[in-house]
N, C-alpha and C positions, 0 to 999 in steps of 0.2 A: 177091531178096536185095539188101541195100544195097551200093552201090559207093562207094569213097572218092572224095571231091571236094575241091576247094580250100576251105579253111576248116574241114574236119573235123579233130578231134584223134583220133589213132590210137595204138594200142599194137602194136608189132611185135617179133618176134624176128628176129634176123639173124645170119648168119655171113659175115664179109668175108674174101675170099681174093685173093691176088696171082695174077699170070698163071701161075705155076708150081704153083698149088694150095695154097701155104702160107697157113694161116689167120693173119690179123693181128689179128682181134678177133671176138668173138661174145657175144651176149646170152643164149645158150641156158642157161647155168648160173646166170643171175641174172634179175632182173626184165626184162620187155620194155621197150624204150625207148618213150617217149611224146613226140609232137611234133604240131604243128598245121601242116597243109599250107598253103603260101603265106606262112609266117612266117620262112622262111630259117633254120630251126633245125637242119637237116641239109644235107648237100651236095646241090646241085641235082639231080644224076642219081639220087640215092637217093629224093628226093621224087617225081621223075617216075616212078620204078619203082613206087612205092606207089599213085600216082594211078590210079584206076579198078579197083583190086583189090577182090575180093569178100571178105566176112568169112570167115575160115578158109582162104582161098586161100594157096598156097605157090608161089613162083616164084623163078627165078634170073635175075639181070639183070647184064650187064656194062656198067660205066660207064666211058667214056673219061676220061682224065686231065683234060681240059678241063671236064668236068662233075663232077669230084670235087675234088681239091685243086690243080688247075691244073698248068701245065707246070713243069718244073724250071728255075729261073732262075739261071745261073751268077753273075749280078751280086748275088745274095743271099748270096754267100760273103764273109765279113768277116775281114780279117787284123787281129789284135789283139796288141799287144806283151805278152809274158809279165809285164812289170813292171806292167801294168794290172790283173792278177789279184790279189785279196786273198791274203795268205800262206796262209790256211787252205784255199784251193781249189787242188788239184793236178789240173789238167785231164787227161783221158784220152779217146782216140777213142771216140765213141759216147755220151759223157756228155751229158745234157740239162741245160741251164742257163737261168735267167731273167736277161735283161740289161735293166738300167734304161736307158730312152731319155731324151732331153732334155726331153720333154714330161711327165715323171713316169709314163708308161706303161711296161709291161714287154713284152719280146718273148722267145718261146721259141726257143732255138737248140740245135744239136747240135754238139759238138766233132768236127770233120772231120779235123784234122791237128794234131799237136803237135811243135814243135821247141824247141831251146834258147832261142831268142829270140822266137818268136811262136806264136800259136795261131790256126788257121783255124776260124771259126765258120760254120755253115751255118744260115741263117735260113729256108730252104725248109721246108715241112711235110715230115715224114718220108715221106709217101706222094705227094708232088708228082711229077708226071711218070709216074705209074703208072696203068695201067688196072686197075680193081678189079671183082671179081665178088662180088655179094651174093646169098646165099640168104635169102629174106625170107618170113616167115609173118605174115599179118595176124591178130592175136589179138583185137583189139577196135576198134570205132569208138566212141570215148567220147562225142563230140558232133558 
């Protein structure tokens, strides 16, 4: 039976869970995800978990934060004056926003705190600093 190797394009179903068992994402009710190993299209630990799997195999793999979305970095908290927000945006805790950067790119942030004069934006990935467990089923080795 073929095993997944670097350079293979695969299709997998997955369910991602936090340490307390809370499901944060799953492909089970939609199409499997497709990616090529070695192309950095998924987090490193997920790619490593799929490497060497047999067609049809199911496994569970816990991925440490360092091999997922990295550590939580307090320096990625940004204090922004409320006056800098467009009038049509009323920030609230948990809200996801796209912030324009000086180089014309955008960055995703989450509103962490709101006060009368400032808003604290968190530029960490929402899963940064978390160990993640994935239940993975190899559905297809495309190439």
